[in-house]
C-alpha positions in Angstrom: 0.0 0.0 0.0 1.6 3.3 -1.0 2.5 5.7 1.8 1.2 9.2 2.3 2.1 11.9 -0.2 2.8 15.1 1.6 1.5 18.4 0.1 4.2 21.1 0.4 3.5 24.7 -0.3 6.1 27.5 -0.7 5.6 31.0 0.6 7.9 33.5 -1.1 9.2 32.9 -4.6 12.6 34.5 -4.6 16.0 32.9 -5.4 16.1 30.3 -2.6 12.5 29.1 -3.3 13.8 27.6 -6.6 16.2 25.4 -4.5 13.3 24.2 -2.4 11.1 23.6 -5.4 13.8 21.4 -7.1 14.4 19.5 -3.9 10.7 18.8 -3.4 10.6 17.4 -7.0 13.2 14.8 -6.0 11.3 13.6 -2.9 9.1 10.6 -3.8 6.5 11.1 -1.1 6.1 14.9 -1.7 4.5 17.2 -4.2 4.6 21.0 -4.6 1.0 21.8 -4.0 1.1 25.6 -4.3 3.0 28.8 -4.0 2.3 32.3 -2.6 4.3 35.5 -3.0 3.9 39.0 -1.7 3.9 39.9 -5.5 1.1 38.0 -7.3 2.8 38.2 -10.6 5.9 36.5 -9.2 3.8 33.7 -7.8 2.1 33.1 -11.2 5.5 32.9 -13.0 6.9 30.6 -10.3 3.9 28.4 -10.4 4.0 28.1 -14.2 7.7 27.1 -14.0 7.0 24.3 -11.6 3.6 23.2 -12.7 1.7 24.1 -9.6 -0.9 26.6 -8.5 -0.4 30.2 -7.4 -2.4 31.6 -4.5 -3.2 35.1 -3.3 -3.4 34.2 0.4 -1.6 31.9 2.8 -4.7 30.6 4.6 -6.5 30.0 1.3 -3.5 28.0 0.0 -3.2 25.9 3.1 -6.9 25.0 3.3 -7.5 24.5 -0.4 -4.6 22.3 -1.2 -4.4 20.7 2.3 -0.8 21.7 2.9 1.0 19.4 5.3 4.0 21.8 5.2 4.6 25.4 4.2 8.2 26.4 3.6 8.8 30.1 4.2 11.2 31.5 1.6 10.4 35.2 1.9 13.4 37.4 2.8 14.0 36.9 6.5 12.6 40.4 7.5 9.3 39.1 6.3 9.2 35.6 7.8 6.7 36.3 10.6 3.5 37.1 8.7 3.4 34.1 6.3 4.8 31.7 9.0 2.1 32.7 11.6 -0.6 32.6 9.0 0.4 29.1 7.8 0.5 27.8 11.4 -2.8 29.4 12.2 -4.3 27.7 9.1 -3.1 24.3 10.4 0.1 23.6 8.5 3.5 22.6 9.8 6.1 25.2 9.1 9.7 25.1 7.9 11.4 28.5 7.8 14.5 29.6 5.8 17.4 30.8 8.0 17.4 32.8 10.1 14.1 32.2 11.8 13.7 36.0 12.1 15.9 39.0 12.6 14.6 39.6 16.2 13.4 37.6 19.1 9.8 39.0 19.1 9.2 37.6 15.6 10.8 34.3 16.6 8.5 34.0 19.6 5.4 34.9 17.5 6.2 32.1 15.1 7.0 29.6 17.8 3.9 30.4 19.7 1.6 30.2 16.6 2.9 26.7 15.9 2.5 25.6 19.5 -1.1 26.8 19.7 -2.0 24.6 16.7 0.3 21.7 17.7 2.2 22.2 14.5 5.9 21.4 13.9 8.4 24.1 13.3 11.8 23.8 11.8 14.5 26.1 10.5 16.7 25.5 7.5 20.3 24.6 8.4 21.1 22.0 5.7 24.8 22.0 6.5 24.0 19.7 9.4 23.6 17.0 6.7 27.1 17.5 5.3 29.0 14.3 5.8 32.1 16.0 7.4 29.7 18.0 9.7 28.0 14.9 10.9 31.4 13.3 11.4 32.3 16.1 13.9 29.0 15.7 15.8 29.4 11.9 15.9 32.9 12.2 17.3 31.6 14.5 20.0 28.7 12.2 20.8 31.2 9.2 21.0 33.4 11.1 23.5 36.4 11.0 21.2 37.6 14.4 22.3 36.3 14.3 25.8 34.0 17.2 26.6 34.1 20.0 24.1 36.3 22.7 25.7 36.8 25.3 23.0 34.7 26.1 19.8 35.6 28.4 17.0 33.7 29.8 14.0 35.5 31.6 11.2 33.5 32.9 8.2 35.4 35.2 5.9 33.8 36.4 2.6 32.8 39.3 0.5 29.6 41.1 -0.5 29.8 44.0 -3.1 27.6 47.0 -3.7 25.7 45.1 -6.4 24.7 42.5 -3.8 23.3 45.1 -1.4 21.6 47.1 -4.2 19.7 44.0 -5.4 17.0 44.4 -2.8 15.8 47.6 -1.0 15.8 45.8 2.4 19.4 44.8 2.4 22.0 46.6 4.5 19.5 48.5 6.7 18.8 48.2 10.4 15.1 48.8 10.0 14.5 46.0 7.5 17.4 43.6 7.3 17.9 43.9 11.1 21.7 43.4 10.8 24.4 42.4 8.5 26.8 39.5 8.3 25.6 38.2 11.7 22.0 38.1 10.6 22.3 37.0 7.0 25.5 35.1 6.3 26.5 33.6 9.7 23.4 31.6 10.9 24.6 28.3 9.3 27.9 28.4 11.1 26.4 29.8 14.4 23.9 26.9 14.3 26.7 24.4 14.0 28.7 26.0 16.8 25.6 25.7 19.1 24.9 22.2 17.9 28.4 21.1 18.8 28.9 23.2 22.0 25.5 23.4 23.7 23.7 26.2 25.5 25.3 29.7 25.9 25.8 31.4 29.3 27.4 34.7 28.4 28.6 36.6 25.3 30.9 39.6 24.8 30.9 40.9 21.2 31.8 43.8 19.0 30.8 44.6 15.4 32.2 47.0 12.8 31.5 48.2 9.3 35.1 48.1 7.8 34.7 48.7 4.1 31.0 49.0 3.2 30.1 52.7 3.7 27.0 52.4 1.6 25.2 50.2 4.2 24.2 50.8 7.8 24.9 47.4 9.3 27.8 45.2 10.3 30.1 43.7 7.7 32.3 42.2 10.4 31.8 40.9 14.0 33.7 39.2 16.7 32.6 37.5 19.9 33.8 35.6 22.9 31.3 33.0 24.2 31.0 31.2 27.5 28.9 28.1 27.4 26.9 26.6 30.3 29.0 23.5 30.1 32.1 25.6 31.1 33.5 25.6 27.6 34.4 28.8 25.8 34.2 29.8 22.2 35.2 32.4 19.6 33.3 33.8 16.6 34.9 35.8 13.7 32.6 36.6 10.8 33.1 39.1 8.0 31.8 40.2 4.6 34.7 42.5 4.2 37.3 40.0 2.9 37.6 40.0 -0.9 37.0 37.9 -2.9 35.7 35.4 -0.3 37.7 32.8 1.5 36.0 30.2 3.7 33.8 29.1 6.6 35.1 26.9 9.3 33.8 25.4 12.6 36.4 23.8 14.9 36.0 22.1 18.2 38.8 21.4 20.6 38.3 18.8 23.4 39.4 18.5 27.0 41.6 15.6 26.1 43.7 17.8 23.7 42.1 16.4 20.5 40.8 18.7 17.9 38.2 18.2 15.1 36.8 20.5 12.5 35.0 21.1 9.2 35.4 23.6 6.4 31.8 24.0 5.5 32.4 26.6 2.7 35.5 27.1 0.6 36.6 29.2 -2.4 33.9 31.9 -2.3 30.7 32.3 -0.3 27.5 30.8 -1.7 24.8 33.2 -2.9 21.4 31.5 -3.6 20.4 31.7 -7.2 23.7 33.4 -8.2 26.6 31.1 -7.4 27.1 27.4 -6.7 29.0 25.6 -4.0 32.6 26.3 -4.9 34.4 23.6 -3.0 33.2 20.4 -1.2 32.8 20.6 2.5 35.7 18.6 4.2 37.1 17.8 7.5 40.2 20.1 7.7 41.3 19.3 11.3 41.3 15.9 13.0 43.7 14.9 15.8 41.7 12.2 17.5 44.2 9.5 18.7 44.5 6.7 16.2 42.5 8.6 13.6 45.0 11.3 12.5 45.5 9.7 9.2 41.8 9.5 8.3 41.7 13.1 6.9 43.2 12.1 3.6 40.7 9.2 3.2 37.7 11.4 4.2 38.7 14.3 2.0 38.9 11.9 -1.0 35.6 10.3 -0.2 33.8 13.5 0.4 35.2 15.1 -2.7 34.1 12.2 -4.8 30.6 12.2 -3.2 30.4 16.0 -3.8 30.5 15.4 -7.5 27.7 12.8 -7.6 24.9 15.2 -6.9 24.1 18.9 -6.9 25.0 19.8 -3.3 22.7 22.9 -3.3 19.6 20.8 -4.0 20.7 17.5 -2.4 21.2 18.7 1.2 18.1 20.8 1.1 16.3 17.7 0.1 17.8 15.9 3.1 16.5 18.4 5.5 13.0 18.5 4.0 12.9 14.7 4.1 13.9 14.8 7.8 11.0 17.2 8.4 8.5 15.0 6.7 9.8 12.0 8.7 9.3 14.1 11.9 5.7 14.6 10.9 5.3 10.9 10.2 7.1 9.8 13.4 5.5 12.5 15.6 8.9 13.8 16.8 10.8 17.1 16.6 12.6 17.9 13.3 16.4 17.7 13.5 16.6 21.5 13.4 13.7 22.8 15.5 12.2 26.2 16.0 14.0 26.5 19.3 17.3 25.8 17.6 16.5 28.6 15.2 15.7 30.9 18.1 19.0 30.2 19.8 20.9 31.4 16.7 18.9 34.7 16.8 19.5 35.0 20.5 23.2 34.6 19.9 23.6 37.3 17.2 21.2 39.6 19.1 23.5 39.2 22.2 26.5 40.4 20.1 24.7 43.5 19.0 23.5 44.2 22.6 27.0 43.6 24.0 28.5 46.0 21.4 25.9 48.6 22.2 26.5 48.4 26.0 30.2 47.5 25.8 29.5 44.8 28.4 29.1 41.0 28.5 25.5 39.8 28.0 24.1 37.0 30.2 21.6 34.4 28.9 18.7 34.1 28.5 18.1 37.5 26.8 15.1 39.4 27.9 12.8 41.2 25.4 13.9 44.8 25.1 12.1 47.4 22.9 14.5 48.8 20.4 16.7 45.7 20.5 14.1 43.1 19.6 12.5 45.3 17.0 15.8 46.7 15.8 14.2 50.2 15.9 17.5 51.8 15.1 18.7 53.6 12.0 22.4 53.9 13.0 24.9 51.9 14.8 24.5 54.2 17.8 21.5 52.5 19.5 
């Protein structure tokens, strides 16, 4: 007897939505049931390209096509409205990263899903990269003892053309931040996945070489984790032409493990591909030091067997559908997405106050809503 076919709708028809549409096409037990956009003409064109139906309203779309899942692909400043409407109409919700640009929007989305007992997830498809999973499995197996030191490095470049592409980019009022909000969530999610809950953050941000935007193009932070571990974050859009993204974990037994998630140049949805395969670039677990060459070879060969942009998105959507089927939380939950927002929000707050920030963060008007037009909050 054939299993259930899940109806998936997409809200927002920009560049990243095409990745989701292609991924859905490759999932045997899923179909793209409909699309919605803030611009009706865009929805019509997108629907025609993927042979589905355009809708003028989220609730109408969910009820008419019986959406099991709505994937939110609007720009992140506009996640709240379609996510809440989809949840209130009875759909499960999967949101592109970040969950939102402020904690108030995060909580509105989370609460809307809880009220209707819907599942909520946030896109972080790098968790399915083979070398990323190798790091997590090594931590779970105790190969490095307890994680003692975690480090994120994300160096890349965004030019004026990138910021001019959409009116909301590069502004406090709409984008809600810069490299921390838009480019860093994948690596920040991995750091939290590897290291656990945060206790305290001290951070600073700067705009080094993008005078035509209001927001950060570079940020640094020192993190204290509740486990007693410490961490370091260095992220930047000011390094031309774009270098790499790395997440490293050093253990209490002196062993170190890590992954280069992004290499060559930073990925831009709909504009560039994945330049280099993700690989483990650091591994000093006793008895496994020589495994790096083998893994790099295997992962490089695997990288060429499928389109990595679509494939890993497909992996996360499939996990979400399994979570519905198995009545469990998705691998990347709404709470996971909120933790990322709480982390980058704490860096902005710390920079503003020139002081460490203790967790959990409390709602603060002007911080949560990013009601600021300059860096001087």
